[in-house]
C-alpha positions as a printed NumPy array, in Angstrom:
array([[-15.699,  -9.844,  18.526],
       [-13.044,  -7.133,  18.354],
       [-13.301,  -6.191,  21.749],
       [-11.359,  -9.611,  22.56 ],
       [-14.174, -11.818,  22.425],
       [-15.955, -14.369,  19.751],
       [-18.714, -15.376,  21.777],
       [-22.095, -16.043,  19.439],
       [-23.786, -14.149,  21.877],
       [-22.801, -10.936,  20.467],
       [-24.182, -11.518,  17.397],
       [-27.032, -13.254,  18.347],
       [-28.014, -10.815,  20.66 ],
       [-28.023,  -7.561,  18.122],
       [-30.118,  -9.889,  15.024],
       [-32.54 , -10.17 ,  18.216],
       [-33.138,  -6.663,  18.397],
       [-31.931,  -7.194,  22.409],
       [-30.674,  -3.776,  22.75 ],
       [-29.254,  -4.622,  26.513],
       [-25.874,  -5.972,  25.461],
       [-23.955,  -4.807,  28.495],
       [-23.154,  -8.288,  30.219],
       [-21.181,  -9.275,  27.413],
       [-17.498,  -7.898,  26.773],
       [-17.71 ,  -6.649,  23.419],
       [-20.852,  -4.512,  24.626],
       [-19.907,  -1.266,  23.22 ],
       [-19.856,  -2.472,  19.966],
       [-22.753,  -4.49 ,  19.812],
       [-24.112,  -1.145,  20.896],
       [-22.932,   0.525,  18.258],
       [-24.401,  -2.569,  16.143],
       [-28.022,  -2.287,  17.148],
       [-28.286,   1.556,  16.522],
       [-26.869,   0.835,  12.877],
       [-29.778,  -2.038,  12.509],
       [-32.207,   0.779,  14.039],
       [-31.096,   2.633,  11.041],
       [-31.444,   0.413,   7.734],
       [-27.427,  -1.267,   8.486],
       [-26.719,  -4.607,  10.404],
       [-25.104,  -7.736,   8.981],
       [-28.165,  -9.098,   6.77 ],
       [-28.243,  -5.131,   5.113],
       [-25.379,  -4.414,   4.768],
       [-24.769,  -2.805,   0.97 ],
       [-22.559,  -4.677,  -1.543],
       [-19.958,  -2.195,  -2.759],
       [-17.866,  -4.518,  -4.914],
       [-19.624,  -7.632,  -7.171],
       [-17.309,  -9.69 ,  -9.204],
       [-20.191, -12.094, -11.439],
       [-18.818, -15.273, -13.408],
       [-15.827, -13.239, -13.924],
       [-12.659, -14.928, -15.614],
       [ -8.902, -13.777, -17.078],
       [ -7.51 , -15.695, -19.819],
       [ -3.755, -15.556, -20.398],
       [ -2.088, -16.973, -23.166],
       [ -1.42 , -20.611, -21.629],
       [ -2.637, -19.972, -17.95 ],
       [ -6.188, -19.267, -17.161],
       [ -5.262, -16.813, -13.721],
       [ -9.478, -16.244, -13.125],
       [-12.053, -19.199, -13.23 ],
       [-15.364, -18.074, -13.291],
       [-15.207, -16.134,  -9.73 ],
       [-18.248, -14.478,  -8.685],
       [-17.74 , -12.971,  -4.953],
       [-19.339, -10.018,  -3.263],
       [-18.067,  -7.971,  -0.959],
       [-19.698,  -5.353,   1.496],
       [-19.417,  -1.848,   2.647],
       [-17.615,  -1.695,   6.29 ],
       [-15.868,  -4.389,   5.94 ],
       [-12.031,  -6.365,   6.106],
       [-12.144,  -9.284,   3.497],
       [ -9.069, -10.889,   3.329],
       [ -7.879, -12.826,   0.043],
       [ -5.868, -15.97 ,   0.181],
       [ -4.164, -18.582,  -1.36 ],
       [ -1.644, -19.904,  -2.81 ],
       [  0.686, -18.139,  -5.388],
       [ -1.012, -18.331,  -8.388],
       [ -4.071, -19.098,  -6.968],
       [ -5.524, -15.651,  -8.591],
       [ -5.906, -13.659,  -5.671],
       [ -3.638, -10.636,  -6.97 ],
       [ -4.809, -11.34 , -10.423],
       [ -8.487, -10.62 ,  -9.38 ],
       [ -7.471,  -7.582,  -7.374],
       [ -5.8  ,  -5.886, -10.676],
       [ -8.849,  -6.562, -12.132],
       [-11.07 ,  -4.517, -10.098],
       [ -8.198,  -2.018,  -9.895],
       [ -8.45 ,  -1.35 , -13.483],
       [ -4.429,  -3.4  , -14.195],
       [ -5.547,  -5.599, -16.007],
       [ -9.103,  -6.587, -18.733],
       [-11.277,  -8.656, -18.13 ],
       [-11.452, -11.713, -20.49 ],
       [-15.403, -12.92 , -19.434],
       [-18.052, -11.573, -16.709],
       [-18.754,  -8.381, -15.397],
       [-17.229,  -6.738, -12.563],
       [-19.679,  -3.945, -10.277],
       [-18.297,  -0.892,  -8.195],
       [-21.332,   0.188,  -5.809],
       [-24.094,  -1.137,  -8.336],
       [-21.879,   0.599, -11.239],
       [-20.429,  -1.664, -14.496],
       [-17.145,  -0.923, -15.254],
       [-16.531,  -0.985, -18.98 ],
       [-13.661,  -1.779, -20.64 ],
       [-11.941,   1.381, -20.619],
       [-11.355,   0.85 , -17.277],
       [ -7.696,   1.984, -16.015],
       [ -6.466,   2.609, -12.353],
       [ -7.385,   6.834, -12.69 ],
       [-11.115,   5.466, -13.492],
       [-11.328,   2.929, -10.595],
       [-10.072,   5.942,  -8.159],
       [-13.045,   8.083,  -9.416],
       [-15.597,   4.897,  -9.118],
       [-14.037,   4.961,  -5.545],
       [-11.373,   2.097,  -5.224],
       [ -7.524,   2.986,  -4.631],
       [ -4.491,  -0.188,  -4.127],
       [ -1.73 ,  -0.283,  -1.995],
       [  0.878,  -2.068,  -3.436],
       [  3.155,  -4.076,  -1.591],
       [  6.523,  -1.855,  -2.838],
       [  5.884,   1.27 ,  -2.263],
       [  5.482,   3.571,  -5.447],
       [  7.101,   7.2  ,  -3.499],
       [  9.312,   9.301,  -4.242],
       [ 12.277,   9.094,  -1.814],
       [ 13.929,  12.837,  -1.966],
       [ 10.266,  14.065,  -1.273],
       [  8.59 ,  15.789,   1.345],
       [  5.621,  14.291,   2.688],
       [  2.832,  16.416,   1.125],
       [  4.436,  16.286,  -2.241],
       [  3.987,  12.499,  -2.365],
       [  0.762,  12.589,  -1.314],
       [ -0.358,  14.865,  -3.77 ],
       [  1.533,  13.992,  -6.981],
       [ -0.64 ,  14.668,  -9.515],
       [ -2.812,  17.112,  -7.793],
       [ -0.196,  19.779,  -6.109],
       [ -1.931,  22.873,  -5.162],
       [ -0.828,  26.225,  -7.388],
       [  0.025,  29.623,  -6.564],
       [  0.301,  31.626,  -8.925],
       [  2.466,  29.352, -11.215],
       [  4.31 ,  28.444,  -8.137],
       [  3.69 ,  25.503,  -5.954],
       [  1.872,  26.496,  -2.366],
       [  3.686,  24.901,   0.372],
       [  1.137,  26.007,   2.408],
       [ -2.268,  24.621,   0.97 ],
       [ -0.093,  21.297,   0.596],
       [  0.359,  20.678,   4.613],
       [ -3.279,  22.025,   5.355],
       [ -4.178,  19.344,   2.696],
       [ -2.427,  16.519,   4.564],
       [ -3.124,  17.347,   7.254],
       [ -6.352,  17.854,   6.979],
       [ -6.815,  14.404,   5.591],
       [ -4.301,  12.688,   8.685],
       [ -7.079,  14.505,  10.982],
       [ -9.629,  12.877,   8.922],
       [ -8.438,   9.273,   8.753],
       [ -6.808,   9.473,  11.738],
       [ -3.34 ,   8.649,   9.979],
       [ -0.895,  10.587,  11.434],
       [  2.331,  12.434,   9.925],
       [  4.277,  15.403,   9.552],
       [  4.161,  16.949,   5.779],
       [  7.852,  18.898,   5.339],
       [  9.287,  15.011,   6.871],
       [ 11.442,  13.829,   3.843],
       [  9.214,  10.748,   2.864],
       [ 13.161,   8.528,   2.436],
       [ 13.901,   9.051,   6.284],
       [ 10.889,   8.201,   7.247],
       [ 10.515,   4.907,   8.873],
       [  8.727,   1.596,   6.874],
       [  5.852,   2.119,   9.024],
       [  5.308,   5.858,   8.441],
       [  5.838,   5.628,   4.904],
       [  3.439,   2.688,   4.177],
       [  1.056,   5.52 ,   6.02 ],
       [  1.459,   8.106,   3.248],
       [  0.699,   5.386,   0.964],
       [ -2.347,   4.96 ,   2.469],
       [ -2.757,   8.441,   2.928],
       [ -1.467,   8.78 ,  -0.85 ],
       [ -4.724,   6.169,  -2.125],
       [ -7.223,   7.564,   0.282],
       [ -6.65 ,  11.696,  -1.118],
       [ -9.178,  10.926,  -3.733],
       [-12.153,  10.227,  -1.285],
       [-11.702,   6.187,  -2.134],
       [-14.838,   4.104,  -0.805],
       [-12.681,   0.137,  -1.632],
       [ -8.983,   0.413,  -0.561],
       [ -7.323,  -3.169,  -1.536],
       [ -3.811,  -4.082,   0.317],
       [ -1.492,  -6.028,  -1.161],
       [  0.913,  -8.012,   1.579],
       [  0.382,  -4.824,   4.118],
       [  2.88 ,  -5.921,   6.443],
       [  5.815,  -7.848,   5.143],
       [  8.446,  -5.428,   6.411],
       [  6.304,  -4.155,   9.5  ],
       [  7.299,  -4.386,  13.564],
       [  5.52 ,  -6.414,  15.11 ],
       [  4.242,  -2.85 ,  16.931],
       [  3.937,  -1.206,  13.085],
       [  2.139,  -4.135,  12.359],
       [ -0.827,  -3.064,  15.237],
       [ -0.557,  -0.118,  14.483],
       [ -1.796,  -0.645,  10.665],
       [ -4.748,  -3.17 ,  11.918],
       [ -5.712,  -0.341,  14.73 ],
       [ -5.669,   2.168,  11.701],
       [ -7.391,  -0.294,   9.592],
       [-10.813,  -0.836,  12.049],
       [-10.708,   2.641,  12.878],
       [-11.045,   3.158,   9.12 ],
       [-13.634,   0.776,   8.285],
       [-15.882,   1.621,  11.924],
       [-15.548,   5.747,  11.412],
       [-15.555,   5.8  ,   7.749],
       [-17.674,   3.538,   6.312],
       [-14.909,   2.333,   3.88 ],
       [-13.853,  -1.25 ,   2.613],
       [-10.868,  -2.255,   3.031],
       [-10.031,  -5.9  ,   0.624],
       [ -6.095,  -7.595,   2.027],
       [ -4.364,  -9.79 ,  -0.179],
       [ -1.893, -11.61 ,   2.983],
       [ -0.421, -14.624,   3.456],
       [ -0.066, -14.367,   7.67 ],
       [ -3.347, -16.075,   8.858],
       [ -2.812, -15.62 ,  11.654],
       [ -2.96 , -11.28 ,  10.674],
       [ -6.289, -12.698,   8.767],
       [ -7.631, -13.674,  11.992],
       [ -6.64 , -10.591,  13.966],
       [ -8.401,  -7.971,  11.466],
       [-10.711,  -9.474,   9.354],
       [-14.827, -10.021,   9.282],
       [-14.527, -12.314,   6.347],
       [-12.087, -14.338,   4.111],
       [-12.369, -15.846,   0.754],
       [-10.146, -18.563,  -0.059],
       [ -8.425, -19.092,  -3.806],
       [ -7.228, -22.41 ,  -5.512],
       [ -6.145, -22.865,  -9.161],
       [ -8.153, -20.02 , -10.021],
       [-11.153, -20.779,  -8.813],
       [-13.175, -18.877,  -5.161],
       [-13.366, -22.099,  -3.334],
       [-15.142, -20.916,   0.036],
       [-16.242, -17.718,   1.65 ],
       [-16.241, -17.675,   5.47 ],
       [-17.072, -15.981,   8.701],
       [-13.392, -14.895,   9.854],
       [-14.671, -15.994,  13.823],
       [-16.434, -19.133,  12.63 ],
       [-12.961, -20.618,  11.105],
       [ -9.618, -21.592,  12.208],
       [ -5.814, -20.812,  10.468],
       [ -5.663, -24.908,   9.885],
       [ -9.196, -24.916,   7.973],
       [ -7.618, -22.269,   6.155],
       [ -4.357, -23.327,   5.111],
       [ -6.503, -26.462,   4.65 ],
       [ -8.7  , -24.79 ,   2.041],
       [ -5.661, -23.515,   0.727],
       [ -3.359, -26.661,  -0.379],
       [ -6.032, -28.788,  -0.341],
       [ -4.736, -31.413,   2.576],
       [ -3.812, -30.546,   6.327],
       [ -0.816, -27.938,   6.582],
       [  0.624, -28.34 ,  10.399],
       [  2.938, -25.273,  12.047],
       [  3.708, -26.62 ,  14.781],
       [  6.653, -26.054,  17.192],
       [  9.72 , -27.88 ,  14.925],
       [ 12.624, -26.737,  16.995],
       [ 13.661, -29.565,  19.537],
       [ 16.718, -29.361,  22.496],
       [ 19.587, -30.718,  21.099],
       [ 23.476, -30.765,  21.534],
       [ 25.316, -28.265,  20.032],
       [ 28.457, -28.749,  18.62 ],
       [ 31.904, -26.675,  18.169],
       [ 31.932, -23.335,  16.456],
       [ 31.619, -22.89 ,  12.8  ],
       [ 31.309, -19.698,  11.439],
       [ 31.851, -16.34 ,  13.794],
       [ 31.974, -12.42 ,  11.872],
       [ 34.184, -10.677,  14.387],
       [ 33.373,  -6.536,  14.205],
       [ 32.361,  -6.382,  10.515],
       [ 31.892,  -2.826,   8.572],
       [ 30.929,  -2.608,   5.331],
       [ 29.351,   0.169,   2.732],
       [ 26.279,  -0.494,   0.865],
       [ 25.367,   0.704,  -2.638],
       [ 25.089,   4.395,  -1.898],
       [ 28.609,   4.121,  -0.151],
       [ 27.003,   4.859,   2.829],
       [ 27.877,   3.004,   5.883],
       [ 25.701,  -0.574,   5.862],
       [ 27.333,  -2.491,   8.953],
       [ 29.283,  -0.857,  12.502],
       [ 31.393,  -3.367,  14.218],
       [ 28.73 ,  -6.403,  13.217],
       [ 29.868,  -9.205,  16.024],
       [ 27.553, -13.168,  16.115],
       [ 28.326, -16.593,  16.063],
       [ 27.064, -20.151,  15.176],
       [ 27.629, -23.937,  16.126],
       [ 26.996, -26.837,  14.677],
       [ 23.434, -28.03 ,  14.859],
       [ 22.52 , -24.349,  15.533],
       [ 20.47 , -21.255,  13.88 ],
       [ 20.748, -17.931,  14.854],
       [ 18.294, -15.719,  13.032],
       [ 18.781, -12.177,  12.39 ],
       [ 15.219,  -9.556,  12.789],
       [ 15.501,  -6.957,  11.426],
       [ 12.908,  -4.051,   9.228],
       [ 14.644,  -4.676,   5.966],
       [ 16.915,  -2.162,   5.17 ],
       [ 19.217,  -2.016,   8.398],
       [ 22.149,  -4.636,   7.015],
       [ 20.667,  -7.662,   6.554],
       [ 21.81 ,  -8.107,   3.037],
       [ 25.166,  -6.71 ,   2.969],
       [ 25.902,  -8.785,   5.955],
       [ 24.704, -12.175,   3.899],
       [ 26.929, -10.507,   0.572],
       [ 29.775, -10.16 ,   3.032],
       [ 30.297, -13.757,   4.858],
       [ 29.671, -14.68 ,   0.727],
       [ 32.405, -12.775,  -0.092],
       [ 30.031, -10.489,  -2.389],
       [ 30.598,  -7.477,  -0.74 ],
       [ 33.881,  -5.721,   0.486],
       [ 34.545,  -5.867,   3.924],
       [ 35.994,  -2.669,   5.202],
       [ 36.758,  -3.884,   8.409],
       [ 36.16 ,  -7.074,  10.912],
       [ 36.817, -10.532,   9.696],
       [ 35.089, -13.371,   8.671],
       [ 36.026, -16.843,  10.413],
       [ 34.896, -20.288,   8.708],
       [ 35.776, -23.455,  11.037],
       [ 38.341, -21.204,  12.147],
       [ 39.465, -20.03 ,   8.46 ],
       [ 39.727, -16.515,   8.249],
       [ 38.014, -16.147,   4.784],
       [ 37.345, -12.187,   4.671],
       [ 39.473, -11.87 ,   1.574],
       [ 38.243, -14.353,  -0.244],
       [ 36.33 , -14.953,  -3.048],
       [ 32.438, -16.04 ,  -3.637],
       [ 33.97 , -19.958,  -5.017],
       [ 36.554, -20.066,  -2.476],
       [ 34.098, -19.783,   0.24 ],
       [ 31.846, -21.895,  -1.068],
       [ 34.727, -25.037,  -1.879],
       [ 35.517, -24.291,   1.625],
       [ 31.815, -25.001,   3.241],
       [ 29.411, -22.664,   2.917],
       [ 26.137, -23.1  ,   1.119],
       [ 24.254, -19.829,   0.075],
       [ 20.21 , -18.908,  -0.107],
       [ 20.118, -15.631,  -1.789],
       [ 16.972, -13.048,  -0.384],
       [ 16.336, -12.333,  -4.536],
       [ 15.989, -15.881,  -6.389],
       [ 15.659, -13.942,  -9.738],
       [ 18.92 , -12.41 ,  -9.36 ],
       [ 21.65 , -14.559,  -7.435],
       [ 19.526, -17.186,  -6.977],
       [ 18.797, -19.178, -10.711],
       [ 19.624, -18.367, -14.16 ],
       [ 15.922, -17.452, -15.713],
       [ 17.441, -18.792, -19.223],
       [ 18.682, -21.878, -18.008],
       [ 17.099, -25.178, -17.591],
       [ 15.884, -27.004, -14.574],
       [ 18.499, -29.175, -14.14 ],
       [ 21.111, -26.623, -15.327],
       [ 20.48 , -24.639, -12.543],
       [ 20.326, -27.748, -10.261],
       [ 23.679, -28.641, -11.587],
       [ 25.017, -25.388, -10.928],
       [ 28.862, -25.946,  -8.582],
       [ 29.011, -29.857,  -9.494],
       [ 29.27 , -29.09 , -13.302],
       [ 32.755, -30.333, -13.315],
       [ 32.344, -33.696, -11.378],
       [ 33.318, -36.346, -13.352],
       [ 29.688, -38.137, -13.089],
       [ 28.44 , -35.338, -14.849],
       [ 31.322, -34.424, -17.642],
       [ 33.98 , -35.505, -19.332],
       [ 37.227, -33.138, -20.17 ],
       [ 36.581, -30.917, -16.671],
       [ 33.703, -29.833, -16.81 ],
       [ 34.153, -29.314, -21.113],
       [ 31.347, -31.556, -22.239],
       [ 28.177, -32.187, -19.92 ],
       [ 26.704, -36.288, -19.394],
       [ 23.661, -34.956, -20.243],
       [ 21.892, -39.102, -19.275],
       [ 23.664, -38.231, -16.035],
       [ 22.501, -34.558, -15.648],
       [ 18.907, -35.439, -16.07 ],
       [ 18.738, -38.143, -14.075],
       [ 20.647, -35.915, -11.206],
       [ 18.253, -33.347, -11.822],
       [ 15.116, -35.982, -11.947],
       [ 16.164, -37.303,  -8.688],
       [ 16.45 , -33.818,  -6.705],
       [ 13.326, -33.073,  -7.811],
       [ 10.885, -35.796,  -6.75 ],
       [ 13.271, -35.488,  -3.174],
       [ 12.622, -32.015,  -2.896],
       [  8.758, -31.706,  -4.879],
       [ 10.144, -29.684,  -7.628],
       [  6.751, -29.021,  -9.821],
       [  7.471, -29.519, -13.673],
       [  6.728, -30.585, -16.757],
       [ 10.096, -31.71 , -17.58 ],
       [ 13.845, -30.638, -16.337],
       [ 14.389, -29.451, -19.252],
       [ 11.71 , -26.764, -18.782],
       [ 13.364, -23.011, -18.234],
       [ 13.547, -22.622, -14.822],
       [ 11.79 , -19.375, -15.427],
       [  8.86 , -21.276, -16.192],
       [  8.084, -22.398, -12.448],
       [  6.197, -20.721, -10.019],
       [  7.644, -18.793,  -7.065],
       [  7.603, -21.717,  -4.884],
       [  9.133, -24.411,  -7.085],
       [ 11.933, -21.657,  -8.336],
       [ 12.519, -21.665,  -4.193],
       [ 12.187, -25.495,  -4.096],
       [ 15.559, -25.341,  -7.291],
       [ 17.697, -22.769,  -5.091],
       [ 17.177, -24.978,  -1.804],
       [ 17.581, -28.333,  -3.252],
       [ 20.652, -27.625,  -5.194],
       [ 22.228, -25.227,  -1.751],
       [ 21.296, -28.152,   0.212],
       [ 23.203, -30.821,  -2.078],
       [ 26.349, -29.556,  -0.844],
       [ 25.916, -30.904,   2.588],
       [ 28.139, -28.283,   3.881],
       [ 28.882, -27.157,   7.807],
       [ 27.019, -24.147,   7.086],
       [ 24.293, -22.582,   5.036],
       [ 23.396, -18.888,   4.938],
       [ 19.603, -18.702,   4.26 ],
       [ 18.367, -15.313,   3.569],
       [ 14.645, -14.744,   3.137],
       [ 14.262, -18.475,   2.577],
       [ 10.253, -18.497,   2.128],
       [  9.544, -14.567,   0.811],
       [  6.817, -14.843,  -1.559],
       [  6.068, -18.255,  -2.013],
       [  2.71 , -20.109,  -0.316],
       [  1.446, -21.734,   2.605],
       [  2.563, -25.321,   1.561],
       [  5.399, -24.279,  -0.031],
       [  6.376, -22.295,   3.278],
       [  6.103, -25.939,   5.305],
       [  7.873, -28.286,   2.853],
       [ 11.095, -25.565,   3.461],
       [ 10.902, -25.402,   6.747],
       [ 11.085, -29.01 ,   6.818],
       [ 14.265, -29.232,   4.927],
       [ 15.978, -25.803,   6.803],
       [ 15.306, -28.077,  10.126],
       [ 16.285, -31.032,   9.354],
       [ 19.344, -29.451,   8.453],
       [ 20.165, -28.227,  11.46 ],
       [ 19.282, -31.558,  13.396],
       [ 22.315, -32.719,  10.778],
       [ 24.77 , -30.644,  12.663],
       [ 24.868, -27.117,   9.99 ],
       [ 25.287, -24.433,  11.37 ],
       [ 22.684, -21.802,   9.885],
       [ 22.45 , -17.95 ,  10.107],
       [ 19.152, -17.779,   9.045],
       [ 17.932, -13.847,   7.952],
       [ 14.095, -13.3  ,   7.274],
       [ 11.515, -10.339,   7.369],
       [  9.075, -12.85 ,   8.591],
       [  9.056, -13.098,  12.468],
       [  6.899, -15.978,  12.883],
       [  9.61 , -17.88 ,  10.841],
       [ 12.359, -16.605,  12.886],
       [ 10.272, -17.905,  16.232],
       [  9.459, -20.769,  14.529],
       [ 12.839, -21.857,  13.448],
       [ 15.596, -20.375,  15.183],
       [ 17.695, -21.48 ,  18.573],
       [ 19.273, -17.449,  19.04 ],
       [ 17.736, -14.109,  17.851],
       [ 19.642, -11.182,  17.356],
       [ 18.552,  -7.796,  16.404],
       [ 20.036,  -5.962,  14.092],
       [ 19.109,  -1.968,  13.595],
       [ 21.234,   0.278,  11.396],
       [ 23.854,  -1.515,  10.469],
       [ 24.393,  -2.661,  14.87 ],
       [ 23.2  ,  -5.913,  16.668],
       [ 20.891,  -4.392,  19.287],
       [ 20.832,  -7.674,  20.955],
       [ 20.612, -11.272,  21.266],
       [ 18.088, -13.78 ,  22.937],
       [ 17.155, -17.521,  23.506],
       [ 14.347, -17.945,  21.392],
       [ 12.036, -18.765,  24.155],
       [ 12.755, -15.383,  26.567],
       [ 11.638, -13.239,  24.444],
       [  8.552, -12.215,  22.606],
       [  7.396, -10.847,  19.597],
       [  6.391,  -7.973,  21.262],
       [  9.583,  -7.122,  23.008],
       [ 11.802,  -8.083,  20.468],
       [ 10.078,  -4.818,  18.268],
       [ 11.956,  -2.589,  20.834],
       [ 15.874,  -3.806,  19.51 ],
       [ 14.663,  -4.123,  16.008],
       [ 13.847,  -0.552,  16.046],
       [ 16.887,   1.193,  17.97 ],
       [ 16.403,  -0.763,  21.461],
       [ 19.61 ,  -1.508,  23.312],
       [ 19.986,  -4.226,  25.034],
       [ 22.086,  -3.186,  28.021],
       [ 25.448,  -4.537,  28.81 ],
       [ 25.478,  -7.201,  31.621],
       [ 22.52 ,  -8.313,  29.796],
       [ 25.034,  -8.61 ,  26.543],
       [ 27.784,  -9.953,  29.384],
       [ 26.339, -12.665,  30.727],
       [ 24.228, -13.561,  27.596],
       [ 27.711, -14.319,  25.662],
       [ 28.882, -15.949,  29.031],
       [ 25.558, -18.692,  29.143],
       [ 26.132, -19.723,  25.336],
       [ 30.89 , -19.252,  25.301]])
């Protein structure tokens, strides 16, 4: 099946002990499985490595896991999916010892975990976890990070040569090749993740938990990660548990998939016997349609232009280097790039939240480069920031108060120029917006911090879309939200585009960018490396430009002429 074929005869032939399988495209792998069965292995006799037995996790007011029973086998890739708040991360945190179990039992390789279970004990029992946000020291070398806490000594000094040798041996064992002397902070995100995985494997892990491992990877880095996963599973007999929102990745790399909903495990399926649509339907309780949303239509005049924009990052190093782009009415321009290549600074400069060191920003022909965020917003720019908790909402304020931001001085909502709010009108308006954008909550007076990530993001979107601005800057609109909320948010972004809004879309999710954008620009180390019509480039090709490849000047000139 991994050779490109999902045909049932592969499996049937092996289970029927028909050793001659060379007529099938999957013959080499099937032959290995035949040998495995001859040695007592195979699907039906794979040994259980992890078992959850009637596991419940209760937080005050929240039932995170509800009577979950699950068996994970040795030597498989098991994907765990579900909406935000479904309980999948909580379940893995229980396995890794980050939280105690309320009720039920967990077994690792037949051994029941005790009441003092913790990450150190989990690693001793053969379970390691790689978190979505890396826990590496940027100034350390690769060897120092991998061996942190287990440093080899030569007398009283650090034994650098022994550290190099240990890392090289670990790299060769798992096929994860790194240079022990490289400074970790200077590596690409993909290589940093490789360091994190080696760090997790250092103790001889039998089970590796990966939490959203491809969130910041290019397509090429994602493919390489999946090759590594398959290799360590097949050659080392390890088990990999993959937590992800990305269903194409589930179909690509996993052997089985478990779907969680509202704390319960609703179904476990063989990946080869299911589809993305079936998994999505189980996750949200209805059919989810992710068909092409873009429709060809006439675009209007230019609304947003960035010319030769330069800016520094928070460490006072160059973040933007001569960035130029434009967005027309009724157009979505998607910005592609590995995170940390200037996307955040670009959005902040456009919104007046970060000073520029060069260039200018034009809004409907007016230079707004030196305007304040408030002045820019009043001139017709709405903004959905990448970090909803820090700059998108006020966590201590209510849902109603967050929905009202920017309108609090309007006569219909206040008296005396905003000194006194008209509470009844505010609550009525908030309830209408909550209904329109399907914000799920107990009431509009709830603190916005009590909402799930998806519903919190809907609050931001409802507020920003309500201004009917001619320009919309959207950064990471679906980060950390579940598949049902993603579908909803995408539909509303496309509705704004079809109404004539000029949209600059910044996202780390290539599927999202390809689904929504009319044009794509690639950003690498603060420079634009290419501009493309979405239908004229593939995900694999665009990864080249995201990692420093530059589109030749002749192609760029033709592109500019074609799009004005």
